[in-house]
N, C-alpha and C positions, 0 to 999 in steps of 0.2 A: 853741330855747328857747320854751316855751309862752307865749302872749300874756298869760296870767294873771300871769306873773312880771313882765312889762314894765309892766303897769298896776296892780299891787298891791305897794306898797313893803313890804319885808320886815318893818318894824316893826309893820305892821298884820296881817300874816299870823299866824294863831294859832301860837304856839310848839309845836314838836314834831309838827305835823300835816303829813303828806305832801301835796304839791301834785298829784301824779299817782300813781295806784295801778292795778294790773292787775285784769282781770276773769277769774275762773277759768273754764275751758272746760267748764262743767257746766250742766245744765238747772235751772230753778226747783225742780221736785220733788226733784232730787238734792241741791241745796244747802240748800233751805228745809225739807225734810221728812226725807229719808233720813239726811243727815249727823248731825242732832241725835239721831235714834233710834239711830244707831251709837255716837256719842261720849258721849251723856248720856241713856240710854234712859228713866230715871225722871224726868228734868227736866220741869218744867211747860212746855207748849207753847202751849195756848190756854185762856183762861178766858172763858166766856160764861154769865153768871148763875150758876146752881148747877152748871153743867157745867165740869169741869176735866179736860182731856186732857193726858196725858203725851206726850212725844215719840214713844214707842213706840205709844201708843194713836192718836195722830194719823196716824202712818205706816200703821198697819193700816187705819184708817178710810179714808184716801185710797186705798190699794191696793184694798180691797174695792169702794169706789165707782167707781174707775177700771175695774175689771172689769165692773161693771154698766153703766157708760156705754159702754164699748167694745161690749158685746153689744147694747145698745139702738141704738147708732149704725149698726150694720151697715157699709155702705160710706160713710156720710157722714163727712166730715172736719171739719165745722164744728159747734161747740157754741155755743149762745146762752144767755146767763145774765142775768137781771135782777138786778143786783148791788148791793143795799144792803149795809150792814155787818152781817153775821150769821154765826153758825157754819155754817149751811147754805151760804151763798154762798162762804165761804172754802174749805170742804171740796170743794164742787163745782168751783170754779175750779181748785184744785190737782189734783183727780182727773182732770178733763178734759185738763189738760196731761200728766199721767202716762199717760193713755191714748193720747197722741199726737195729740189733736185740736187744732185751732185754736179759740180761744175769742173770741167777740164779747161784750163786756160792755156791757149796756144800762143806762140810767138806770132808776130805780124806776118812772117813769111810762110806760115803754115795755113793750109786750106781747111776750114772747118768741115766743108762738105765732103772732102776726101777722107777726113778722119772719121766722120759719121758713116760713110760708105764702108769703111774698113772695120769699124769697131762698134757701130750702132750709136743711138742717142739722137738728140735733136740739136741742130746747128742754130745758134742765136745770131740774129742780125737786127738792124735798126727797125725793120718792119714790125717787130714784135713789141716795140715800145708803145705803152699806152694801149695795150691790146684789148682792154675791156672798158666800156663806158662806166661800169659800176665799180666802186671801190670795194675790192674783195678782201676777205679775211686771208690770213697767211698761215702757212704751216708752222707750228710751234714745236721745235724739236724737244724730245724728252731729255732728261739729264744724261741718259745713256747715249742718245744720238749726238749730243754736243761733243762727246769724246770720240766719236766714230768718224771715219773718213767722209769728207764733204767737198774738199777742194783739191785738185791735182795740178801741180806745176812741174816744169821740167827741172830736174836736178843735175848733179855732176855726171851721174851714170845712169840716168833714166828717170821716169816719172816719180814724183814725190807726193805722198798723200798726207794732207793736213786736215785737221778738224776745225770746227768753229773755235774751240777752246785754244788750240795751239796758235792760231793766227791772232786771236785777240790777246793772248799772252804776249806775243811778240810786240804788239802795239803798246800794251800796258808797260812792259818792261823797259822799252826804249824811251817812251815819253816820261816815265817816272825817273829814269836815270838822268835824262836831260833837264828835268824839272821844267817841262815845256810850259811856256807862259800861256795861261788860259785865254782862249778866244783868238789867239794869233793864227792866221791862215797857214796852211801847208801846201806845198806844190811838189807833186811827184814828177820827176823828169825821166822815169824809166817805165817800161811797159808793165801792165798788170801781171803779165806772165812771169815777171821776175820778182823775187821775194821783196826786193827793195821798193819797186813800184807798187806792189800790192800793199805793203806795210805803210808806205807814205800816203796811200789813198784811204786806208781804213783808219789810221791814227787820228786825223782831224775829225772825222765823223764820230769816232768814239769819244773824243774830247769835247764834242759840241762846237768845234771851230770850223770855219769855212775851208773847203777843199777847192783849190784853185787849179783848174785844168790848164796846162801850158798851151801856148799857141801851136798849131800844127806845123810840121816841117822842120822843127828844131832850130829855127833862126835865133841866134844868140841875142841880137839886139832886141827882137820882139819879146823874148823870154825875160830879159832883164827889165824891159819896160813894164811888163805885167807885174814883176816883183815889186817895182817901185809904185805902180798905180794902186795895186791891191794891198800894199803894205804886208807882204808875205813874211811870216815869222820864220818858217823852216822850209828850205828846199832840199831835195834828196836826189843826188845824181851819183854816178860813179866818178872816180877821181879824174879820169881822162876827159869826161864830158864837162865836169865842173871847171877844169882848167881851160877847156876850149871856150866855154861861155865867158869866163873871165878875160880871156885873151881877145876874143872877137867882138866883145860888147863894150869897147872902151868908152864910146860916147854915152850910151845909156847908163853905164856903170856910175856915172857922176850922180845921177838921180837916185840910184839904189844904194848908195853908200850908207852904212849904219842902219839899214832897214832890217836886215835879217838878224834874228836872234841866233841862228846857226845855219851854216851850209853843210849838210851832211854829205860826206864823200865816201862812197863805198870803195873798198880796196879788196883785191883778191889774193894778196900776198905781200911780199916786199914792195915798197913804193918809194918814190922820190919825194922826200919831204919838202924840196923846193917847190914842187907843184902845189902842194897844200898851202905853203906860205903865199904863193902868188894869188891863189883864190882869195885868201883872207885879206891880202893887201888891196886887191882890185875892188872888192866890195866892202872893205872895212868892217868885216864881221868875223865871228869865230868860224874857222874852217875845221870841221870835226870829222876825223876819219872813223869809219865803222867797218868792222869785218864780221862776216857771217856766211852762211850757206843757205841754199834753198831748203836743205834738210833741217837746219837748226834755227833759222831766223838770226837776228843779230846776237853776237857773242861778246865782242870787244868794241869799245867806243872811247873816244877822247871826250873831254868835258870842257866847257867854256871857262871853268874856274881854275884850270891849270893847263899847261901846254909844254910838252916835251917833243922836240922835232921828229925824231925817228921812231918813237913809240906809237903803236896804233891806239893805245889806251889801256883800259882795264876791263875785266868782265863786268857787264852791266847788271842792273837789277834782275834777279831771278836766274842768272846764268851761273851754274855751278860748274866750274872748269877744273879738271883734274889733269896734271901732267902725267903722261903715261909713256911706257916703253913702246916705241914704234914697231917693234918686232912682234909684240904680243897683245898690246892694248892694256896690259896690266898697269895699275897705278904705280908710280914711283914714290916711294915713301920718303919724300923730302919736299920742302917748299920750292916753288918755282925759282926763287932767287939763288938756290943752292944747286941748280941743275944747269949744265951748259946748254942743253936743248932737250925738248921733249915733245911728244905728239900731243896736240890739243884734243882732249876728249870732253864731251859736254853732256850734262844733264840739265834740262830746263823744261818747264811746261810748254815752251814754244818749239821743242824738238818734234819732228814729224812722227806720224804713227808708224809709217813703214815706207819702203821704196818698192817700186814695181819693176817688172822686166827682169833684167839679168840678176842671177842669184848673187847676193852680196853679204854672205854671212860674216865676212871679216869687217864689215862697217859698224858692228855693234859689239860692245863689251859690257854685257849685262844691259842695264838701262841707259848706259852712256853711248853717245854716238861718237865714233872715231872719225875725226874730220880729215885726217891725212895731212894736216898742217903742222909743221914744226915751228916751235917758238921758244923764246927764252925770256927771262925777266931780269930786271936790275934789282938792286937792293931796296928800291922803293916800291916794288910790285908792278912797275910799268912793263907791259908786254911788248915784245919785239917779234914780228913775224919773220920767219926765216925762209921757208919754202913750203910747197904742198904737192 
């Protein structure tokens, strides 16, 4: 029996939501691009300002770009991308995976050319979009390759290696837990180089829903205007950014009230519940905290069907969370609600394959990842973050 069942009483588990779901044995381009083009070819896939791409147009753009990337890469197997949230970065990311390359996602202040000079590979930029006039075939990973490293993002202590399967699992687990409304658009408000931005970009494409690219520059009024105009269902930001948008977009917020099915707010530890309440009141929508790491993807989240101010939520679908001794990482043989505090250790199909760089043997306890986050639980199974 999954640990989530033991620590989360059934009366607080969202009704009708699976606790465990499978991960289909397909790649990110297959599930997030090709499937929508096959099943709903005229459906809207991406909106970026005045550009609106259908599922078929996105597939063709990704395939053309994949052919150009493959030709430019030659024998290189690594693609490096400075990954803000833009149409270019999303297409280049999907195309590099379709070409069979491993993708290293850099933050906006990192220079891809400098990284390539130091470590090798090919730097991706907008000049590679639509690189071939012919629609090319794509690399189809084997079942073994789907579980191997394909995407690298920055973690707490160095680069973190994910597979197609682990990133798709993160999207599937969170969207299942939220019971995301089919067809409602999603808007990522963080860079693709952050797990939250990557997840919020892949999830709508996996669900066959539109991905709405936010306006550049981070202007709060413009962002909320897009939410209202495109009828965005889910936006994903960190709590500080969500609170800033709610505070600075008072005029536009009037048109965006009751539009969102959920404003997902990433937190990295103890947080001010008043900030979460302010976001919910400003846009008259569920303001849902989410906690996770680049190494684990989402672990805890709140749900629109209930609300407890200071709790971050409960473990989401597929997240098996074990309270552990912070000195050793060994499981504590008691339920969360019987423990004053414990280290959060996680097993989930969304956990990374490995970390690179500095030796971190203490970050793993068998198959469980040691997050370093301390937490407690109340008698209802609600989780409270303490520190990390």
